[in-house]
C-alpha positions in Angstrom: 112.1 129.6 110.2 112.8 131.2 106.8 112.3 134.8 105.7 112.4 135.1 101.9 111.9 137.7 99.3 109.3 137.2 96.5 111.6 138.4 93.7 115.0 136.7 93.4 117.4 136.0 90.5 117.2 132.2 90.2 113.7 131.4 91.4 110.7 133.3 92.7 109.6 133.3 96.3 106.6 131.1 95.4 108.9 128.5 93.7 111.2 128.5 96.7 108.2 128.2 99.1 106.9 125.1 97.3 110.3 123.4 97.3 111.0 124.3 100.9 107.6 123.0 102.2 108.0 119.8 100.1 111.5 119.1 101.5 110.7 120.2 105.1 107.0 120.0 105.8 107.3 121.5 109.4 109.3 124.6 108.3 107.7 128.0 108.6 108.3 130.4 105.7 107.4 134.1 105.7 107.6 136.2 102.6 108.7 139.8 102.0 107.1 141.7 99.2 107.8 145.1 97.8 106.7 144.1 94.3 103.6 142.7 92.8 100.3 142.8 94.6 98.6 141.6 97.7 97.1 138.7 95.6 100.6 137.3 95.1 101.2 137.3 98.9 97.8 135.7 99.5 98.8 133.0 96.9 101.9 132.4 99.0 99.8 131.9 102.1 97.7 129.4 100.2 100.9 127.4 99.5 101.7 127.3 103.2 103.5 130.5 104.0 103.2 131.7 107.6 102.4 135.3 106.6 103.8 138.2 104.5 105.3 141.5 105.3 105.5 144.5 103.0 108.8 146.4 102.3 110.2 148.8 103.3 110.0 148.1 107.0 109.4 151.3 108.8 110.2 151.2 111.6 112.5 148.2 111.8 110.7 147.1 115.0 107.8 146.0 112.8 110.0 143.3 111.4 111.3 142.3 114.8 107.7 141.9 116.1 106.7 140.0 113.0 109.5 137.5 113.5 108.9 137.2 117.2 105.2 136.2 116.5 106.5 133.7 113.9 108.9 132.2 116.5 106.1 132.0 119.1 104.1 129.9 116.6 107.0 127.6 115.8 107.6 127.1 119.5 103.9 126.4 120.2 103.7 123.9 117.4 106.9 122.1 118.6 105.7 122.0 122.2 102.3 120.6 121.2 103.9 117.9 119.0 106.3 117.0 121.8 103.5 116.8 124.4 101.3 114.7 122.1 104.0 112.3 121.3 105.0 112.0 125.0 101.3 111.5 126.0 100.9 108.8 123.4 104.1 107.1 124.5 103.3 107.3 128.2 99.6 106.5 128.2 98.4 104.9 125.0 101.2 102.6 124.1 101.8 101.6 127.7 98.3 101.8 129.0 96.8 100.0 132.0 95.0 97.0 130.5 92.3 94.9 132.2 88.6 94.4 132.9 89.0 92.6 136.3 87.4 94.2 139.4 90.9 95.0 140.9 92.1 96.9 137.8 88.8 98.7 137.3 89.1 99.9 141.0 92.6 101.2 140.2 91.3 103.0 137.1 88.5 104.6 139.1 91.1 105.9 141.6 93.3 107.3 138.8 90.3 109.2 137.4 89.5 110.7 140.8 93.1 111.7 141.7 94.6 112.7 138.3 93.7 116.4 138.7 94.7 116.7 142.3 98.1 117.3 144.0 97.4 114.7 146.7 100.4 112.5 147.5 99.9 108.9 146.4 101.5 105.7 147.5 101.3 102.9 145.0 101.8 99.4 146.4 102.2 96.1 144.6 104.6 93.3 143.7 107.4 93.8 141.1 106.1 93.8 137.6 102.5 94.8 138.4 102.8 98.2 136.7 103.3 100.7 139.5 105.1 103.2 137.4 102.4 103.0 134.7 99.9 104.1 137.4 102.1 107.0 138.4 102.5 108.1 134.8 98.7 107.8 134.2 98.0 110.0 137.2 100.4 112.6 135.9 99.9 112.5 132.1 96.1 112.1 132.1 95.5 115.0 134.4 96.0 118.8 134.5 99.8 118.4 135.1 100.4 116.6 131.8 102.4 119.4 130.3 104.7 119.7 133.3 107.8 117.6 134.2 107.5 114.0 135.4 110.7 112.8 137.0 111.0 109.1 138.0 113.6 108.2 140.6 114.6 104.5 141.0 115.6 104.5 144.7 116.8 100.9 144.5 119.4 101.7 141.8 120.9 104.9 143.4 124.4 104.5 144.8 124.1 105.3 148.5 127.0 107.7 148.5 125.5 109.7 145.6 121.8 109.7 146.6 121.9 113.2 148.2 123.7 114.8 145.2 121.4 113.1 142.7 118.2 114.3 144.5 119.3 117.7 145.7 122.0 118.6 143.2 125.5 120.1 143.9 127.7 123.1 143.4 130.9 123.1 141.4 133.7 121.9 143.6 131.5 120.4 146.2 133.4 117.2 146.0 136.0 115.5 143.9 134.8 115.3 140.3 132.2 118.0 140.7 133.6 120.0 137.7 130.4 122.0 137.3 127.1 122.7 139.2 124.3 120.3 138.6 120.6 120.6 139.2 119.1 117.8 141.3 116.2 115.6 140.4 113.8 117.3 142.8 114.5 120.7 141.3 114.2 119.2 137.8 110.6 118.2 138.7 109.6 121.7 139.9 105.9 122.5 139.1 105.4 118.8 138.1 105.6 115.4 139.7 108.5 113.5 141.3 108.0 109.7 141.5 110.0 107.7 144.0 110.0 104.1 142.7 110.8 101.5 145.4 110.9 104.2 148.1 111.4 101.5 150.7 115.0 101.0 149.5 116.0 104.5 150.7 118.5 104.4 153.6 117.3 105.9 156.9 119.6 108.9 156.6 118.1 109.8 153.2 114.6 109.2 154.5 115.2 112.0 157.1 116.4 114.4 154.4 113.4 113.5 152.2 111.1 114.2 155.1 112.6 117.6 155.7 112.1 118.4 152.0 108.5 117.4 152.2 108.0 119.6 155.2 109.9 122.7 154.0 109.4 122.4 150.2 112.9 123.6 149.5 116.3 122.0 148.6 119.9 122.9 149.4 122.4 121.6 146.8 125.4 119.9 148.2 128.2 122.5 148.8 125.8 125.4 148.7 124.4 127.7 151.5 121.4 128.7 149.5 118.0 127.1 149.6 115.8 126.8 146.5 112.0 126.6 146.7 110.6 123.6 144.8 106.9 122.9 144.3 106.3 119.3 143.2 103.6 116.6 143.6 104.9 113.5 145.4 104.2 110.0 144.3 105.9 106.9 145.6 105.8 103.2 144.9 106.9 100.1 146.9 106.8 96.3 146.7 107.4 96.2 150.5 104.9 96.3 153.3 105.8 99.8 154.6 103.4 99.4 157.5 105.4 96.5 158.8 108.7 98.2 157.9 108.1 101.2 160.0 107.0 99.0 162.9 110.3 97.2 162.6 112.2 100.5 162.5 113.5 100.2 159.0 111.3 102.9 157.6 110.5 106.2 159.2 107.0 106.3 160.6 106.6 110.1 159.9 107.7 109.7 156.3 105.4 106.8 155.8 102.4 108.9 156.9 103.6 111.8 154.7 103.6 109.6 151.6 100.6 107.4 152.4 97.8 110.0 152.0 96.1 107.9 149.4 97.1 104.3 148.6 96.5 102.5 145.3 97.1 98.8 145.6 97.8 96.9 142.4 96.7 93.2 142.4 99.2 90.6 141.3 98.5 88.9 137.9 97.6 85.6 139.6 94.6 87.4 141.3 93.4 88.9 138.0 93.7 85.9 135.6 90.6 87.0 133.6 92.8 89.8 132.3 95.4 87.5 130.8 93.7 87.0 127.4 93.3 90.8 126.8 96.8 91.5 128.1 98.1 88.7 125.8 96.3 90.2 122.8 97.6 93.7 123.6 101.2 92.6 123.9 101.0 90.4 120.8 99.7 93.3 118.7 102.4 95.5 120.0 105.2 92.9 119.5 104.0 91.8 116.1 101.8 94.6 114.6 99.6 93.6 111.8 100.7 90.0 111.8 97.6 88.6 113.7 99.7 86.3 115.9 97.5 84.1 118.1 97.9 81.7 121.0 96.8 78.1 120.6 94.2 76.8 123.1 96.8 74.8 125.0 99.2 77.8 125.1 96.4 80.0 126.5 95.6 77.3 129.1 99.2 77.3 130.2 99.2 81.1 130.6 96.0 80.9 132.7 97.4 78.0 134.8 100.7 79.7 135.6 101.1 81.7 138.8 103.2 84.6 137.3 105.6 85.6 140.1 106.9 88.3 137.8 103.4 89.5 137.0 102.6 91.5 133.9 106.2 92.2 133.1 106.9 88.5 133.1 103.9 87.9 130.8 105.2 90.5 128.3 108.7 89.0 128.3 107.2 85.5 127.9 105.2 86.6 124.8 108.2 88.5 123.4 110.2 85.3 123.6 107.4 83.3 122.0 107.0 85.7 119.1 110.8 85.5 118.5 111.0 81.7 118.6 107.5 80.7 117.2 106.3 80.2 113.7 105.1 83.8 113.5 101.4 82.9 113.3 100.4 80.5 116.1 102.1 80.4 119.5 102.2 76.8 120.8 103.0 75.5 124.3 106.5 74.5 123.3 107.2 78.2 122.3 106.7 79.2 126.0 109.3 78.9 128.7 109.5 75.5 130.4 108.1 76.7 133.7 105.0 78.1 132.0 104.6 75.1 129.6 104.7 72.7 132.6 101.8 74.6 134.2 99.5 73.5 131.4 100.6 69.9 131.7 100.1 69.9 135.5 96.7 71.5 135.4 93.7 69.2 135.7 91.4 69.2 132.7 88.4 70.8 134.4 86.9 74.0 133.2 87.6 75.7 136.5 91.3 75.0 136.3 91.4 75.8 132.6 90.5 79.3 133.5 91.9 79.8 136.9 94.9 77.7 137.8 95.0 77.0 141.4 93.2 77.0 144.8 90.6 79.7 144.3 87.1 79.9 145.7 84.3 78.7 143.5 82.9 82.2 143.2 86.3 83.5 142.1 86.5 80.8 139.5 83.1 81.6 138.1 83.9 85.3 137.9 87.2 84.6 136.1 85.6 82.1 133.8 82.7 84.5 132.9 85.0 87.5 132.3 87.5 85.4 130.2 84.8 83.9 128.0 83.0 87.3 127.6 86.3 89.0 126.6 87.4 86.4 124.1 83.9 86.0 122.6 83.9 89.8 122.1 87.4 89.8 120.6 86.4 87.2 117.9 83.1 89.0 117.1 81.0 86.0 118.1 83.0 83.3 116.1 82.3 80.3 118.4 84.8 78.0 116.6 87.6 80.6 117.1 86.5 81.4 120.6 86.6 77.8 121.6 90.1 77.4 120.0 91.4 80.4 121.9 90.0 79.2 125.2 91.1 75.7 124.7 87.7 74.1 125.2 85.3 72.2 122.9 82.6 73.9 121.0 79.9 72.0 123.0 81.4 73.3 126.3 81.6 76.8 124.9 77.8 76.7 124.0 76.9 75.6 127.6 79.1 78.3 129.1 77.6 81.0 126.9 74.2 80.0 127.9 75.1 79.7 131.6 76.6 83.2 131.7 74.1 84.8 129.3 76.8 85.7 126.8 76.0 86.1 123.1 73.4 83.9 121.4 71.2 81.6 123.3 71.7 78.5 121.2 71.1 75.0 122.5 74.3 73.1 122.9 75.0 69.7 121.3 74.8 66.6 123.5 78.0 66.3 125.6 79.1 65.8 129.1 79.0 69.1 131.1 82.3 70.2 132.7 81.9 71.6 136.1 
């Protein structure tokens, strides 16, 4: 914030305003005028000034109020910019990608739950995107402007979990040189997300349950309790239903967390999403370079089982972009385990699109969705679509006709792949 006079020895207020806005576009400049006319002040506002105030200030409180309003505008602009950047980072750049039935069901649940405070338990294997779902629930809803605090329960040191979650007072233990607010209190009015909640030891499960019941925290070393209002989300790659039956997870905590469950399918069960996921990651990893997968590389991705799920796919493509020729990713640019999947796969259309041991109806759904997506991506270019899918143009014609995708052209003579 700058408050400047209009008449000064070395340059006028208008000249200063122009130079200041050019050097610092987000700066707010207000002008004081006791000389000239209102037209000069209006000209200053046209050049980007916040406002003008006439001298002398009588009473001085007028100037204080003027500057306070200016400060409020600066604060509002900064907050809006921060929220927009955070929203883009959390949702747009790291969005939930896919057209498969499983992912569409997840997106429908997010749409229904994003504006509620209902506790949500997100289940799925490692790498399926559980934290993305939690962030989408928070940042796409009415709580987007409030805190979102993620707690990785698996990485917390057991002896420090309580002080991390509930905070501590100065001198509560050796090394506590000052008081520190806990993660639960940091999330007040927003969302707390417990990632891999199944990793919490039983003692901490009991303390977390007490917090959920009483909605208040007591920092370590303090006798005072602080009210905390947060929305609870949790994620796990374990079967908590089996865990509580074995006695390794508290049954009462399980039912507190498991009000609504969102189950994320592993990547091997949504293979039709692999082409669109690959395109999304390649654009992000090599923006504007139009890096593509060869047909055999795409077949390898479709044939592999992806134990690490979407995270493994992203890492695989990042490696391929770094090691490849920067335009086409070939099979030999992929990790050995994935490259071998393409070699081991039988050359049937079903296995080209699915990989292993799926029902015929599943194979058709995957094949149809994959062809439709790729055909749409290439804007109907059959030669390019066939290359991306790793099948001949004749086979592509037959598949387009069979699934009623695009033009209804008659295919050339060739042997039909089943």
